Every structure is written in structure tokens, then in C-alpha cells.
C-alpha positions as CSV (number, residue, x, y, z in Angstrom):
1,M,85.0,97.0,115.0
2,L,83.8,94.0,117.0
3,K,80.9,95.0,119.2
4,N,80.0,93.0,122.3
5,V,82.7,90.5,121.7
6,N,85.0,89.4,124.6
7,L,88.5,89.7,123.1
8,Q,89.9,87.9,126.1
9,T,88.6,84.6,124.6
10,K,90.2,85.2,121.2
11,P,93.6,83.7,120.4
12,Q,96.3,86.2,121.3
13,I,100.0,86.8,121.8
14,Q,101.8,89.5,123.6
15,I,105.1,91.1,122.7
16,S,107.1,94.2,123.7
17,L,106.9,97.0,121.2
18,D,108.1,100.6,121.2
19,P,105.2,103.0,121.7
20,V,105.6,104.6,118.3
21,L,105.5,101.2,116.6
22,E,102.5,100.2,118.7
23,A,100.7,103.4,117.5
24,F,101.6,102.6,113.9
25,C,100.1,99.1,114.4
26,R,96.9,100.6,115.9
27,Y,96.7,103.0,113.0
28,T,97.4,100.3,110.4
29,F,94.8,97.9,111.8
30,K,92.3,100.7,112.6
31,T,92.1,99.8,116.3
32,P,89.6,101.9,118.2
33,A,91.1,104.2,120.9
34,N,89.3,102.4,123.7
35,Q,90.4,98.9,122.7
36,K,93.6,97.6,124.4
37,Q,94.2,94.7,122.0
38,I,95.1,95.0,118.3
39,I,93.2,92.7,116.0
40,V,95.5,91.7,113.1
41,C,94.5,90.3,109.8
42,R,96.5,88.2,107.4
43,N,95.8,90.4,104.4
44,H,98.4,92.9,105.7
45,D,102.1,92.1,105.7
46,I,102.4,92.9,109.5
47,G,99.6,90.5,110.2
48,K,101.3,87.8,108.1
49,L,104.6,88.4,109.9
50,I,103.0,88.1,113.3
51,H,101.0,85.1,112.4
52,S,104.0,83.3,110.9
53,N,106.1,83.7,114.1
54,V,103.5,82.2,116.4
55,I,104.3,78.8,117.8
56,T,102.2,76.4,119.8
57,S,102.9,74.4,122.9
58,D,101.1,71.9,125.1
59,L,101.9,73.9,128.2
60,P,101.8,77.6,128.8
61,V,105.1,79.4,128.5
62,R,106.1,82.0,131.0
63,R,107.5,85.1,129.4
64,P,109.7,87.7,131.1
65,F,108.3,91.0,132.0
66,D,107.8,93.2,129.0
67,I,108.5,96.9,129.2
68,N,105.7,97.9,126.8
69,P,103.5,94.9,126.3
70,V,101.2,94.9,123.3
71,T,98.6,92.2,122.8
72,F,97.7,91.1,119.3
73,I,94.5,89.1,118.6
74,L,95.1,86.5,115.9
75,P,92.8,85.5,113.1
76,V,91.3,82.1,113.2
77,N,91.0,80.2,109.9
78,K,90.4,76.7,108.6
79,V,94.1,75.9,108.8
80,N,94.9,77.1,112.3
81,H,91.6,76.6,114.2
82,H,92.5,73.2,115.6
83,A,96.0,74.3,116.8
84,I,94.6,77.4,118.4
85,K,91.8,75.5,120.1
86,F,93.9,72.8,121.7
87,H,97.3,74.5,122.3
88,F,98.9,77.5,124.0
89,L,100.2,80.2,121.7
90,N,103.6,81.8,122.2
91,V,106.3,83.8,120.3
92,S,109.9,82.9,120.9
93,N,112.5,85.7,121.6
94,W,113.8,85.4,118.1
95,G,110.3,85.5,116.7
96,E,109.6,88.6,118.7
97,Q,112.7,90.2,117.4
98,K,111.7,89.4,113.8
99,I,108.2,90.9,114.4
100,Q,109.7,94.0,115.9
101,D,112.1,94.4,113.0
102,G,109.4,93.8,110.4
103,I,107.1,96.3,112.0
104,E,109.9,98.9,112.1
105,Y,110.7,98.2,108.5
106,E,107.0,98.8,107.5
107,F,106.9,101.9,109.7
108,R,110.1,103.4,108.1
109,R,108.7,102.7,104.6
110,W,105.4,104.4,105.6
111,V,107.2,107.4,107.1
112,D,109.5,107.7,104.0
113,N,106.3,107.9,101.9
114,K,104.9,110.6,104.1
115,F,108.1,112.7,103.9
116,F,108.2,112.2,100.1
117,K,104.6,113.5,99.8
118,G,105.1,116.2,102.3
119,Y,108.2,117.6,100.7
120,K,106.5,117.5,97.3
121,K,103.8,119.8,98.8
122,R,106.6,122.0,100.2
123,Y,105.9,121.3,103.9
124,T,108.8,121.7,106.3
125,Q,110.3,118.7,108.1
126,K,108.7,119.9,111.4
127,Q,105.3,120.2,109.7
128,I,105.6,116.6,108.4
129,V,106.8,115.2,111.7
130,D,104.0,116.9,113.6
131,A,101.4,115.6,111.1
132,I,102.7,112.0,111.4
133,L,102.6,112.2,115.2
134,R,99.1,113.7,115.1
135,G,98.0,111.0,112.6
136,L,99.3,108.2,114.8
137,N,97.8,109.9,117.9
138,V,101.2,109.8,119.6
139,R,102.4,112.3,122.1
140,N,104.6,114.9,120.5
141,N,107.6,114.8,122.8
142,A,111.3,115.0,122.0
143,A,111.8,111.2,121.8
144,N,109.0,110.6,119.4
145,F,109.8,113.7,117.3
146,D,113.5,112.7,117.1
147,A,112.6,109.1,116.2
148,I,110.7,110.2,113.1
149,K,113.1,113.0,112.2
150,K,116.0,110.5,112.3
151,I,114.3,108.4,109.6
152,D,114.2,111.5,107.3
153,Y,117.8,112.3,108.2
154,R,119.1,108.8,107.4
155,N,117.3,108.9,104.0
156,G,118.8,112.3,103.2
157,R,122.2,110.9,104.2
158,K,121.8,107.9,101.8
159,E,120.9,110.3,99.0
160,E,124.0,112.4,99.7
161,E,126.1,109.3,99.6
162,K,124.6,108.3,96.3
163,R,125.4,111.7,94.9
164,F,128.9,111.6,96.2
165,E,129.4,108.2,94.7
166,T,128.2,109.5,91.3
167,L,130.6,112.4,91.5
168,L,133.5,110.0,92.3
169,L,132.6,107.8,89.3
170,S,132.3,110.7,86.9
171,E,135.9,111.9,87.5
172,I,137.3,108.7,86.0
């Protein structure tokens, strides 16, 4: 992506993110495997979400220890270049939660789409989950496998509830 560029000098923020969601962000923004930071762009909804929750301050803000810290490099444009150059960047706790929720929402939509396509091709749930984990380059362990499988389970449950509701209404 960026060759011979020191990413430490670029505007950045750090938040805590589940490993699967971090892998999804790396996949979404096409981050090279050897690059620690994820460079976001504002033409993607996740990039817009992250960018919109960044705040500036005159002094650096100390953040508590993050369990799984992920660093995002922010885009510089004609609107934010002055604020980025002369201020410190931060994300509030609420902003971090909004970012995490937004990334999880995008991830669930993406996984739903993969299950829809996979079932259409008559793949099993296990084959689809394995393919998703492989595509995201995430370790295939019980926690990651179950996290993705749970998304499919919840969607199936919603469909069952809709069918049941339809049956209830048809008895009247």
C-alpha cells in the first residue's frame, strides 16, 4: 500500500477491538499482513464511522490499558488537516463503543451475505464458517468458529420467529 512511509507520523487513534473484528477491518481496508496499523478511508462506512468519532484536544489524553489495541491511521483532507496538525486526537469511551458497535454491525451484515451465498451453493454451515475464517486469516479455534456460527444461528432464529408469526396470523 504505502511504501517507505513512516506510519508513526500519520494521524492515528487506538481503540480496543475483538480479534475477529480487527481481522474484518484488515480485510476490508486491504491491510498488508506485515503492517500493524490499519489505514482507513472515508469512502467506506467504517472509515466514516471512525473518523466521525475522533475528537481533538490541546493536551494528550491518557487512555486506560486496552486488551486488544488496534491502531487506525486517519485520512487527512482539506477540512481536518489544521486540527490534525495542531491538536491531539482521541476517541471518547462512548465514541469507542459506537465504533465497536458499527464495525460489529458491518461484520454481521457481511457474514449474513456470505452465509446466504454459501447456502445458495449448497455448502454446509461448517464449510462456510471455515471459508470465512480462512478469508479473514483468523485462527480457526472454538471461540472464533462459534462467534461466526452464532450469527447464522441468530438469523435462522429470526426467520423461524417470522414463520411462526405468520402461522399465528393465518389462524384468525
